Structures are given as C-alpha cells and as structure tokens.
N, C-alpha and C positions, 0 to 999 in steps of 0.2 A: 514276859508273861503279856504284854499286848501284842505281840504276834501270835501266841500260841490260844486267846481267845478270839482272835481276828478268822483263824484257821477252824475255832469250834464255831462263830458264825457261818464260816463257809457251810463247814457239814449240816451245820443246822437248817442252813436253806435250801441244801440237794434235800434232803432227807424229807423239810417241809414239804417242796416241792414235787418228791415221787409221791409223796402221802398223801397230797391233793391230789393229785392226778389219776393214783389207785382208787382211791374212794369213789371217783365215776364208775369205775368197774364194778362195782356192786351193782350200782341200777340198772345196767346192761347183764349183767349175773343173772338177776332178777329174772329179766325179761324172757332173756333165753333160758329158764329156769320156766316159765310161763307155758311158752310156745312152746314145749318138753313135756309136759304137763296136758295142756292141751291136744296136744298132736296125739300123743299117746290115748287119750280116753277117746277121742274122736275114730283113732287107726281101729280100736278095739270096736266103737258103732258103725262103722261102714266095712270094715273088714278090709282095706287097704292101708299099707303101712305107709304113715306118713312122717314118723320119725325118723330123725339118721344119728346115727354115734356120732358125728362129725359135732352134732349142736350140744349132743348129750358131753363127750368130751371138753366143748369149747365153755361149757360151765365149770365143767371140772376145773380148766387150763386159770379162768377166770377166780375162782374160787381160791385157787393155791397162789396166784398173782397178788391177789388182798392181803393174803396171810402172810405170806414171805415178806413182802416187799411193805405193808404197811408196820412189819415187825420193828423196826428202827424208826417209823415216825413216832410209834403208840410207845418206843421208850424213852426218844426224848420230850412227850409230853408226860412222861411218866405214870402212863396208864396201863402197865402192864399189873399183868397178879402180884403181887406182895401178899406175905404173911410180916404183918408188920405190928404183933404184940408189942413186943418190947421197942423197933424202931419208931412206932408214932410217941412212942414216950422220950425220944430223945432231943437234945436238944440240935438245931441249926447242924452244929459243928461236929456231934454226936453221929449226928445221920450222914453228914458228907465222908466222916471217916469209913462209916460205915459203906458208905456207896463207891468209897478210892479203892478200897479191899476187896471188896466184891467185884469191879469191876476189873482186877487187878489182877488177882489170884482164878475169876472164873469166868466173868462173862469174856474177855478177851481171848483168854487161851481156850476155851471151849469155839470162838466164832472160827475164831483159826483152826482147829483142831478140823472143825467140821469141814470149811473151806478145803482143807487141806487135803481131804478122804475124800471128795465130792470132785475135784478136780482129775481126776483118771476117768472117776464113772462118763462126767462129762465128755471128758476130750473122746473116748472110746464111742459114747454116744453121738457123739457129732461126727468121729470118722464113718462111720458107718449111715448115717442119716437114720439113724434109729425111727419105725415109725410103731404106731399102734400096731399090736395085732388083733383088733377089732375090726371088719370091712366098714370103710368109709371113715376111720378113726386120724387122728390129726400125727403130726409127726410128733415125735419125743424130744428130741433132741434139744429143742428152741424152752421145749418149757424145764429142762435138766440144768440148761446154762442160767435159766432165772434162780434157783439154787444160789447159783457164785454170787450171780447179783446181791441177793437178800444178804447174805454172809458177810459179804463187803462191804454192803451199805450198814450193815448191823456194826461191825469193826468198826467204822469210821464212826458211827455216833458215840459208841462206846470211847471211844478216843475222846469225841467234843464233851460227853458226858465228865469225861476223866480230869478234860483240861478245866473244867467247871468245877466241878469240887476244888482239884487245887487250890484252884483260884480264889476260891471261898475260905481253904484256912489257910491262905497266906494273905486275907483280912482285902481280898478283890471284891465285895463282896456288890459293890455298885455297879461295876463293870461288866460283874456276869449278868446283875439282872436287867440292866441297858441292852444287855444281847437275847431277850428272851420276851416271846409273848407272855409268857404264864411261867414265873420262876417255877420250876420242878422238884425243888426242894423245900 
C-alpha cells in the first residue's frame, strides 16, 4: 500500500503543478480579453479594424486550457460540483465507499472512453495540421491535443483518488492525510 500511496502522491504533485501553472493562464486570458474588448470599441470609433482573430482565438484557447487542464486539479481538491444531499450525511468510510464505486464505475471508464474516442480526431488534426477557418486564426491541432492531455491527467487523478479511498477503507488514514495538503474526504 505504501508504494501505491507514493504513486498517488506523485500524481497529486503533477496535477498540483499543472493546476498552479494553468491558474496563471486566467490572468493572461483576462488581459487578452481586455485587449479584444478595447480594440473592438476603438476600431468602431476610429473606423480602422485593430482587432484580430488571432487574439480572439488565443483567448478561447486559454479558456479551454484553464477548464480542461484544471479539471484534474479541481478533482484533486474535491472542488468539483457534487450533489451531496445524501453524501454530506455519510461517515468518512461511507464517503470513501461512494467515491471508490463512483471512480471505478463512472469516472475512470468515462475518461478512458473520451480519450479513446478523441485519439483519432486529434491524430487526424495533426496529420493535416488543421488550421482555423477564420482569417488570422490559430492552428487547431495543438488545442485538440490538449484534450488528450486533459483526460490523461483526469484519469491519473482518478487513479490517485482511488488509491487514497482504498487506503482509507483499509485503515491507512494517517498515511493518506499526510500526503495531502487538505484531506479531500
């Protein structure tokens, strides 16, 4: 179990680093959004187009990265949306059982299916170096590849959370809590 908990901590560290890195994209996304809004209004005022599809798509790409790559970080911190009418009233062991079953039967299969079905789409996009149909638009193949990264990170975080829940169910509460900044259960 100690080896599995070490693997879990490594996955957690990876997703923590990715989450912190991606959080900075929010600032850049806002700055690009401000630029887009200001240049659009300024363009209307002076009659010269100062905006560009490049910046509009760049803002969209950053939003996509924040959302997709932040999903595993959000899951790690138990900050995802949860309908917890019953869950909130469960004991820690009860929550661990619900989480374990949910991860095994829903989360891991879902992430694997999305990864599997997205793979050929991403592969085709890379093969043709797919570009935006808009003038001045960005390449589409890198952002499509980001989808694979997102679901790989989410799958790994699911494995990490599963390891932690099983460890809790087997009586390793202290080992699990020691590896987390904030226990997610």
